[in-house]
C-alpha positions as CSV (number, residue, x, y, z in Angstrom):
1,M,17.7,-1.3,42.8
2,N,14.4,-0.9,44.6
3,C,11.7,-3.3,43.4
4,L,8.4,-4.7,44.5
5,K,7.4,-8.3,43.9
6,A,3.7,-8.2,43.0
7,S,1.2,-10.3,41.3
8,Y,-1.5,-8.9,39.1
9,G,-5.0,-8.7,40.6
10,Y,-8.3,-8.8,38.9
11,A,-11.3,-6.5,39.3
12,V,-14.8,-6.9,38.1
13,T,-18.0,-4.9,38.6
14,C,-20.6,-6.2,40.9
15,H,-22.9,-7.1,38.0
16,K,-20.1,-9.0,36.2
17,A,-19.4,-10.9,39.4
18,Q,-22.9,-12.4,39.6
19,G,-22.6,-16.2,39.8
20,G,-18.9,-16.1,40.9
21,E,-17.3,-16.5,44.3
22,W,-13.9,-15.7,45.6
23,A,-12.1,-16.4,48.8
24,K,-11.2,-12.7,49.4
25,V,-13.3,-9.8,48.1
26,Y,-12.5,-6.1,48.3
27,L,-15.6,-4.0,47.9
28,F,-14.9,-0.4,47.0
29,L,-17.7,2.0,48.1
30,E,-18.5,5.3,46.6
31,K,-21.0,7.9,47.8
32,S,-22.5,8.0,44.3
33,M,-23.9,4.5,44.8
34,Y,-26.4,5.8,47.3
35,A,-28.1,7.8,44.6
36,M,-29.7,4.5,43.4
37,P,-33.3,3.8,44.3
38,Y,-33.4,1.8,47.6
39,P,-34.6,-1.5,46.2
40,E,-31.8,-1.5,43.6
41,L,-29.2,-0.5,46.2
42,C,-30.3,-3.5,48.4
43,N,-30.0,-5.9,45.5
44,W,-26.6,-4.5,44.6
45,W,-25.4,-4.9,48.2
46,Y,-26.6,-8.5,48.4
47,T,-24.9,-9.4,45.2
48,A,-21.6,-7.7,46.1
49,V,-21.4,-9.1,49.7
50,S,-22.4,-12.6,48.8
51,R,-19.5,-13.0,46.4
52,A,-17.0,-13.6,49.3
53,K,-16.4,-17.1,50.6
54,E,-14.1,-16.3,53.4
55,E,-13.2,-12.7,53.7
56,L,-15.0,-9.4,52.8
57,N,-13.1,-6.1,53.0
58,L,-15.1,-2.9,52.7
59,V,-13.0,0.0,51.4
60,N,-14.4,3.6,51.0
61,N,-12.8,6.6,49.4
62,W,-15.0,9.2,51.1
63,W,-11.9,10.9,52.6
64,V,-10.4,11.5,49.2
65,R,-11.4,14.9,47.7
């Protein structure tokens, strides 16, 4: 039998993450985010990046069609 031992992860939006911090954060980037007005995009980035205590991982899906 092939099996994988895994634990469930949790995902929240950047807005829901406000006020929280985690040791490891994975930030998934999408091109559609850059359609936001520049000041809002900067605020979003600050909120998202500042949630990580120890490790921030940036992941993009730009290569997926």
